[in-house]
Gaussian input, Z-matrix of N, CA and C with variables (Angstrom, degrees):
# hf/3-21g

backbone

0 1
 N
 C     1     B1
 C     2     B2     1     A1
 N     3     B3     2     A2     1     D1
 C     4     B4     3     A3     2     D2
 C     5     B5     4     A4     3     D3
 N     6     B6     5     A5     4     D4
 C     7     B7     6     A6     5     D5
 C     8     B8     7     A7     6     D6
 N     9     B9     8     A8     7     D7
 C    10    B10     9     A9     8     D8
 C    11    B11    10    A10     9     D9
 N    12    B12    11    A11    10    D10
 C    13    B13    12    A12    11    D11
 C    14    B14    13    A13    12    D12
 N    15    B15    14    A14    13    D13
 C    16    B16    15    A15    14    D14
 C    17    B17    16    A16    15    D15
 N    18    B18    17    A17    16    D16
 C    19    B19    18    A18    17    D17
 C    20    B20    19    A19    18    D18
 N    21    B21    20    A20    19    D19
 C    22    B22    21    A21    20    D20
 C    23    B23    22    A22    21    D21
 N    24    B24    23    A23    22    D22
 C    25    B25    24    A24    23    D23
 C    26    B26    25    A25    24    D24
 N    27    B27    26    A26    25    D25
 C    28    B28    27    A27    26    D26
 C    29    B29    28    A28    27    D27
 N    30    B30    29    A29    28    D28
 C    31    B31    30    A30    29    D29
 C    32    B32    31    A31    30    D30
 N    33    B33    32    A32    31    D31
 C    34    B34    33    A33    32    D32
 C    35    B35    34    A34    33    D33
 N    36    B36    35    A35    34    D34
 C    37    B37    36    A36    35    D35
 C    38    B38    37    A37    36    D36
 N    39    B39    38    A38    37    D37
 C    40    B40    39    A39    38    D38
 C    41    B41    40    A40    39    D39
 N    42    B42    41    A41    40    D40
 C    43    B43    42    A42    41    D41
 C    44    B44    43    A43    42    D42
 N    45    B45    44    A44    43    D43
 C    46    B46    45    A45    44    D44
 C    47    B47    46    A46    45    D45
 N    48    B48    47    A47    46    D46
 C    49    B49    48    A48    47    D47
 C    50    B50    49    A49    48    D48
 N    51    B51    50    A50    49    D49
 C    52    B52    51    A51    50    D50
 C    53    B53    52    A52    51    D51
 N    54    B54    53    A53    52    D52
 C    55    B55    54    A54    53    D53
 C    56    B56    55    A55    54    D54
 N    57    B57    56    A56    55    D55
 C    58    B58    57    A57    56    D56
 C    59    B59    58    A58    57    D57
 N    60    B60    59    A59    58    D58
 C    61    B61    60    A60    59    D59
 C    62    B62    61    A61    60    D60
 N    63    B63    62    A62    61    D61
 C    64    B64    63    A63    62    D62
 C    65    B65    64    A64    63    D63
 N    66    B66    65    A65    64    D64
 C    67    B67    66    A66    65    D65
 C    68    B68    67    A67    66    D66
 N    69    B69    68    A68    67    D67
 C    70    B70    69    A69    68    D68
 C    71    B71    70    A70    69    D69
 N    72    B72    71    A71    70    D70
 C    73    B73    72    A72    71    D71
 C    74    B74    73    A73    72    D72
 N    75    B75    74    A74    73    D73
 C    76    B76    75    A75    74    D74
 C    77    B77    76    A76    75    D75
 N    78    B78    77    A77    76    D76
 C    79    B79    78    A78    77    D77
 C    80    B80    79    A79    78    D78
 N    81    B81    80    A80    79    D79
 C    82    B82    81    A81    80    D80
 C    83    B83    82    A82    81    D81
 N    84    B84    83    A83    82    D82
 C    85    B85    84    A84    83    D83
 C    86    B86    85    A85    84    D84
 N    87    B87    86    A86    85    D85
 C    88    B88    87    A87    86    D86
 C    89    B89    88    A88    87    D87
 N    90    B90    89    A89    88    D88
 C    91    B91    90    A90    89    D89
 C    92    B92    91    A91    90    D90
 N    93    B93    92    A92    91    D91
 C    94    B94    93    A93    92    D92
 C    95    B95    94    A94    93    D93
 N    96    B96    95    A95    94    D94
 C    97    B97    96    A96    95    D95
 C    98    B98    97    A97    96    D96
 N    99    B99    98    A98    97    D97
 C   100   B100    99    A99    98    D98
 C   101   B101   100   A100    99    D99
 N   102   B102   101   A101   100   D100
 C   103   B103   102   A102   101   D101
 C   104   B104   103   A103   102   D102
 N   105   B105   104   A104   103   D103
 C   106   B106   105   A105   104   D104
 C   107   B107   106   A106   105   D105
 N   108   B108   107   A107   106   D106
 C   109   B109   108   A108   107   D107
 C   110   B110   109   A109   108   D108
 N   111   B111   110   A110   109   D109
 C   112   B112   111   A111   110   D110
 C   113   B113   112   A112   111   D111
 N   114   B114   113   A113   112   D112
 C   115   B115   114   A114   113   D113
 C   116   B116   115   A115   114   D114
 N   117   B117   116   A116   115   D115
 C   118   B118   117   A117   116   D116
 C   119   B119   118   A118   117   D117
 N   120   B120   119   A119   118   D118
 C   121   B121   120   A120   119   D119
 C   122   B122   121   A121   120   D120
 N   123   B123   122   A122   121   D121
 C   124   B124   123   A123   122   D122
 C   125   B125   124   A124   123   D123
 N   126   B126   125   A125   124   D124
 C   127   B127   126   A126   125   D125
 C   128   B128   127   A127   126   D126
 N   129   B129   128   A128   127   D127
 C   130   B130   129   A129   128   D128
 C   131   B131   130   A130   129   D129
 N   132   B132   131   A131   130   D130
 C   133   B133   132   A132   131   D131
 C   134   B134   133   A133   132   D132
 N   135   B135   134   A134   133   D133
 C   136   B136   135   A135   134   D134
 C   137   B137   136   A136   135   D135
 N   138   B138   137   A137   136   D136
 C   139   B139   138   A138   137   D137
 C   140   B140   139   A139   138   D138
 N   141   B141   140   A140   139   D139
 C   142   B142   141   A141   140   D140
 C   143   B143   142   A142   141   D141
 N   144   B144   143   A143   142   D142
 C   145   B145   144   A144   143   D143
 C   146   B146   145   A145   144   D144
 N   147   B147   146   A146   145   D145
 C   148   B148   147   A147   146   D146
 C   149   B149   148   A148   147   D147
 N   150   B150   149   A149   148   D148
 C   151   B151   150   A150   149   D149
 C   152   B152   151   A151   150   D150
 N   153   B153   152   A152   151   D151
 C   154   B154   153   A153   152   D152
 C   155   B155   154   A154   153   D153
 N   156   B156   155   A155   154   D154
 C   157   B157   156   A156   155   D155
 C   158   B158   157   A157   156   D156
 N   159   B159   158   A158   157   D157
 C   160   B160   159   A159   158   D158
 C   161   B161   160   A160   159   D159
 N   162   B162   161   A161   160   D160
 C   163   B163   162   A162   161   D161
 C   164   B164   163   A163   162   D162
 N   165   B165   164   A164   163   D163
 C   166   B166   165   A165   164   D164
 C   167   B167   166   A166   165   D165
 N   168   B168   167   A167   166   D166
 C   169   B169   168   A168   167   D167
 C   170   B170   169   A169   168   D168
 N   171   B171   170   A170   169   D169
 C   172   B172   171   A171   170   D170
 C   173   B173   172   A172   171   D171
 N   174   B174   173   A173   172   D172
 C   175   B175   174   A174   173   D173
 C   176   B176   175   A175   174   D174
 N   177   B177   176   A176   175   D175
 C   178   B178   177   A177   176   D176
 C   179   B179   178   A178   177   D177
 N   180   B180   179   A179   178   D178
 C   181   B181   180   A180   179   D179
 C   182   B182   181   A181   180   D180
 N   183   B183   182   A182   181   D181
 C   184   B184   183   A183   182   D182
 C   185   B185   184   A184   183   D183
 N   186   B186   185   A185   184   D184
 C   187   B187   186   A186   185   D185
 C   188   B188   187   A187   186   D186
 N   189   B189   188   A188   187   D187
 C   190   B190   189   A189   188   D188
 C   191   B191   190   A190   189   D189

   B1=1.4604
   B2=1.5256
   B3=1.3124
   B4=1.4463
   B5=1.5277
   B6=1.3332
   B7=1.4619
   B8=1.5207
   B9=1.3229
   B10=1.4584
   B11=1.5248
   B12=1.3117
   B13=1.4757
   B14=1.5237
   B15=1.3219
   B16=1.4632
   B17=1.5248
   B18=1.3253
   B19=1.4574
   B20=1.5241
   B21=1.3232
   B22=1.4652
   B23=1.5272
   B24=1.3173
   B25=1.4573
   B26=1.5334
   B27=1.3079
   B28=1.4551
   B29=1.5200
   B30=1.3214
   B31=1.4614
   B32=1.5209
   B33=1.3173
   B34=1.4653
   B35=1.5192
   B36=1.3212
   B37=1.4611
   B38=1.5281
   B39=1.3149
   B40=1.4625
   B41=1.5316
   B42=1.3151
   B43=1.4608
   B44=1.5230
   B45=1.3156
   B46=1.4702
   B47=1.5311
   B48=1.3003
   B49=1.4550
   B50=1.5174
   B51=1.3266
   B52=1.4590
   B53=1.5241
   B54=1.3256
   B55=1.4627
   B56=1.5167
   B57=1.3490
   B58=1.4582
   B59=1.5288
   B60=1.3321
   B61=1.4611
   B62=1.5223
   B63=1.3308
   B64=1.4631
   B65=1.5271
   B66=1.3297
   B67=1.4729
   B68=1.5237
   B69=1.3263
   B70=1.4680
   B71=1.5348
   B72=1.3281
   B73=1.4677
   B74=1.5299
   B75=1.3140
   B76=1.4669
   B77=1.5169
   B78=1.3199
   B79=1.4607
   B80=1.5264
   B81=1.3383
   B82=1.4648
   B83=1.5281
   B84=1.3427
   B85=1.4645
   B86=1.5179
   B87=1.3345
   B88=1.4587
   B89=1.5262
   B90=1.3179
   B91=1.4627
   B92=1.5330
   B93=1.3240
   B94=1.4634
   B95=1.5157
   B96=1.3287
   B97=1.4637
   B98=1.5244
   B99=1.3230
   B100=1.4655
   B101=1.5215
   B102=1.3355
   B103=1.4612
   B104=1.5239
   B105=1.3197
   B106=1.4549
   B107=1.5243
   B108=1.3131
   B109=1.4656
   B110=1.5214
   B111=1.3313
   B112=1.4646
   B113=1.5295
   B114=1.3239
   B115=1.4655
   B116=1.5286
   B117=1.3175
   B118=1.4712
   B119=1.5261
   B120=1.3208
   B121=1.4616
   B122=1.5226
   B123=1.3289
   B124=1.4674
   B125=1.5278
   B126=1.3269
   B127=1.4663
   B128=1.5238
   B129=1.3202
   B130=1.4720
   B131=1.5247
   B132=1.3250
   B133=1.4623
   B134=1.5275
   B135=1.3269
   B136=1.4633
   B137=1.5134
   B138=1.3275
   B139=1.4593
   B140=1.5139
   B141=1.3333
   B142=1.4707
   B143=1.5268
   B144=1.3330
   B145=1.4652
   B146=1.5270
   B147=1.3288
   B148=1.4667
   B149=1.5216
   B150=1.3283
   B151=1.4664
   B152=1.5247
   B153=1.3287
   B154=1.4635
   B155=1.5260
   B156=1.3254
   B157=1.4654
   B158=1.5105
   B159=1.3235
   B160=1.4723
   B161=1.5241
   B162=1.3166
   B163=1.4707
   B164=1.5239
   B165=1.3106
   B166=1.4710
   B167=1.5239
   B168=1.3350
   B169=1.4711
   B170=1.5326
   B171=1.3256
   B172=1.4543
   B173=1.5301
   B174=1.3366
   B175=1.4606
   B176=1.5260
   B177=1.3306
   B178=1.4586
   B179=1.5326
   B180=1.3313
   B181=1.4623
   B182=1.5174
   B183=1.3128
   B184=1.4681
   B185=1.5171
   B186=1.3255
   B187=1.4625
   B188=1.5262
   B189=1.3285
   B190=1.4693
   B191=1.4891
   A1=110.72
   A2=117.07
   A3=121.02
   A4=110.91
   A5=116.76
   A6=120.53
   A7=111.60
   A8=117.35
   A9=120.72
   A10=111.03
   A11=116.91
   A12=120.29
   A13=109.80
   A14=117.26
   A15=120.07
   A16=111.26
   A17=116.82
   A18=121.05
   A19=110.21
   A20=116.97
   A21=121.39
   A22=110.94
   A23=117.15
   A24=120.89
   A25=110.26
   A26=116.61
   A27=120.24
   A28=112.24
   A29=116.85
   A30=119.99
   A31=111.92
   A32=117.55
   A33=120.78
   A34=110.04
   A35=117.38
   A36=120.72
   A37=111.51
   A38=117.26
   A39=120.56
   A40=109.81
   A41=116.96
   A42=120.05
   A43=112.17
   A44=117.40
   A45=120.60
   A46=110.92
   A47=117.69
   A48=120.91
   A49=114.55
   A50=117.68
   A51=119.99
   A52=112.76
   A53=117.84
   A54=120.98
   A55=112.52
   A56=118.13
   A57=118.76
   A58=113.44
   A59=117.63
   A60=120.46
   A61=111.67
   A62=116.59
   A63=120.67
   A64=113.94
   A65=117.56
   A66=121.45
   A67=110.02
   A68=117.57
   A69=119.63
   A70=113.70
   A71=117.27
   A72=119.02
   A73=110.86
   A74=117.05
   A75=121.03
   A76=111.65
   A77=116.83
   A78=121.13
   A79=110.17
   A80=116.57
   A81=121.40
   A82=110.45
   A83=117.09
   A84=120.90
   A85=111.03
   A86=117.16
   A87=120.82
   A88=110.80
   A89=116.66
   A90=120.61
   A91=109.65
   A92=116.96
   A93=120.27
   A94=112.05
   A95=116.67
   A96=120.36
   A97=111.16
   A98=116.87
   A99=119.80
   A100=111.41
   A101=116.48
   A102=120.60
   A103=111.56
   A104=117.56
   A105=121.10
   A106=112.91
   A107=118.39
   A108=121.59
   A109=110.66
   A110=115.31
   A111=118.89
   A112=110.08
   A113=115.59
   A114=121.13
   A115=112.72
   A116=118.06
   A117=120.33
   A118=111.35
   A119=117.33
   A120=120.48
   A121=110.58
   A122=116.54
   A123=119.66
   A124=111.18
   A125=116.81
   A126=119.53
   A127=111.20
   A128=116.76
   A129=120.05
   A130=110.93
   A131=116.11
   A132=119.89
   A133=109.91
   A134=116.76
   A135=120.72
   A136=112.39
   A137=116.53
   A138=120.71
   A139=111.96
   A140=116.40
   A141=120.04
   A142=110.98
   A143=116.45
   A144=119.61
   A145=111.33
   A146=116.85
   A147=120.22
   A148=110.70
   A149=117.35
   A150=120.54
   A151=110.34
   A152=117.04
   A153=119.80
   A154=110.68
   A155=117.21
   A156=120.66
   A157=112.38
   A158=116.73
   A159=120.61
   A160=111.16
   A161=116.41
   A162=120.16
   A163=110.74
   A164=116.46
   A165=120.14
   A166=110.21
   A167=117.46
   A168=120.85
   A169=110.07
   A170=117.87
   A171=120.70
   A172=110.85
   A173=116.53
   A174=119.68
   A175=111.28
   A176=117.24
   A177=120.34
   A178=111.20
   A179=116.73
   A180=120.47
   A181=110.60
   A182=116.70
   A183=121.98
   A184=111.41
   A185=117.37
   A186=121.20
   A187=112.75
   A188=119.08
   A189=120.46
   A190=112.10
   D1=-41.54
   D2=-179.20
   D3=-60.74
   D4=-39.75
   D5=178.49
   D6=-64.39
   D7=-35.58
   D8=179.41
   D9=-64.89
   D10=-37.63
   D11=179.09
   D12=-66.45
   D13=-43.89
   D14=178.97
   D15=-65.59
   D16=-37.83
   D17=176.80
   D18=-62.59
   D19=-45.74
   D20=179.01
   D21=-61.43
   D22=-43.68
   D23=179.39
   D24=-63.47
   D25=-42.26
   D26=178.11
   D27=-61.92
   D28=-42.27
   D29=178.59
   D30=-66.10
   D31=-38.28
   D32=176.07
   D33=-60.54
   D34=-44.93
   D35=179.61
   D36=-63.83
   D37=-38.40
   D38=177.86
   D39=-62.49
   D40=-50.79
   D41=-178.53
   D42=-65.13
   D43=-38.21
   D44=178.24
   D45=-66.33
   D46=-31.44
   D47=-178.40
   D48=-82.42
   D49=-15.25
   D50=-177.89
   D51=-64.85
   D52=-39.16
   D53=-179.00
   D54=-59.66
   D55=-58.53
   D56=179.67
   D57=-63.86
   D58=-28.99
   D59=-179.08
   D60=-71.79
   D61=-45.96
   D62=-172.55
   D63=-88.52
   D64=-39.93
   D65=-177.92
   D66=-136.59
   D67=73.05
   D68=-174.92
   D69=-62.08
   D70=-36.27
   D71=-179.64
   D72=-66.82
   D73=-47.04
   D74=178.73
   D75=-63.80
   D76=-38.27
   D77=179.14
   D78=-64.45
   D79=-42.88
   D80=179.21
   D81=-62.66
   D82=-41.74
   D83=178.44
   D84=-64.09
   D85=-40.99
   D86=179.51
   D87=-63.42
   D88=-43.72
   D89=179.54
   D90=-64.48
   D91=-38.43
   D92=177.18
   D93=-63.44
   D94=-40.04
   D95=177.76
   D96=-67.41
   D97=-39.22
   D98=177.22
   D99=-63.14
   D100=-37.71
   D101=-179.21
   D102=-65.10
   D103=-23.70
   D104=-178.90
   D105=-88.15
   D106=-7.99
   D107=-179.06
   D108=-74.52
   D109=152.97
   D110=176.88
   D111=-77.13
   D112=166.32
   D113=-174.30
   D114=-60.13
   D115=-39.76
   D116=-178.15
   D117=-64.49
   D118=-39.32
   D119=178.29
   D120=-64.91
   D121=-43.07
   D122=178.37
   D123=-64.66
   D124=-37.12
   D125=176.98
   D126=-63.62
   D127=-40.79
   D128=178.33
   D129=-64.15
   D130=-44.32
   D131=178.01
   D132=-61.01
   D133=-47.62
   D134=178.64
   D135=-61.05
   D136=-41.76
   D137=178.68
   D138=-62.39
   D139=-42.42
   D140=178.17
   D141=-63.22
   D142=-40.44
   D143=178.86
   D144=-65.57
   D145=-40.34
   D146=178.69
   D147=-64.66
   D148=-44.38
   D149=179.50
   D150=-63.44
   D151=-43.88
   D152=179.14
   D153=-62.87
   D154=-43.30
   D155=179.05
   D156=-63.62
   D157=-42.86
   D158=178.62
   D159=-64.79
   D160=-39.18
   D161=178.79
   D162=-63.67
   D163=-46.04
   D164=179.09
   D165=-63.80
   D166=-44.39
   D167=179.91
   D168=-61.79
   D169=-41.97
   D170=179.93
   D171=-64.59
   D172=-43.28
   D173=179.45
   D174=-62.85
   D175=-40.36
   D176=179.44
   D177=-70.25
   D178=-38.84
   D179=179.00
   D180=-65.03
   D181=-39.03
   D182=-178.78
   D183=-66.05
   D184=-28.11
   D185=-178.35
   D186=-85.74
   D187=-4.18
   D188=-179.20
   D189=-69.59

């Protein structure tokens, strides 16, 4: 189980790093646009990401 957590963390870091690595200008613009959003919009975006992540984690856990 411990290895699975480290694997998941490593994959998150890989995916998070792809944006700045491959398209730094576009990534910077996206972050700038996110910074201008109001709190409710950011909460909705965060909520959608959490639900999507939990769904994927549940599907992968169920297949073990």
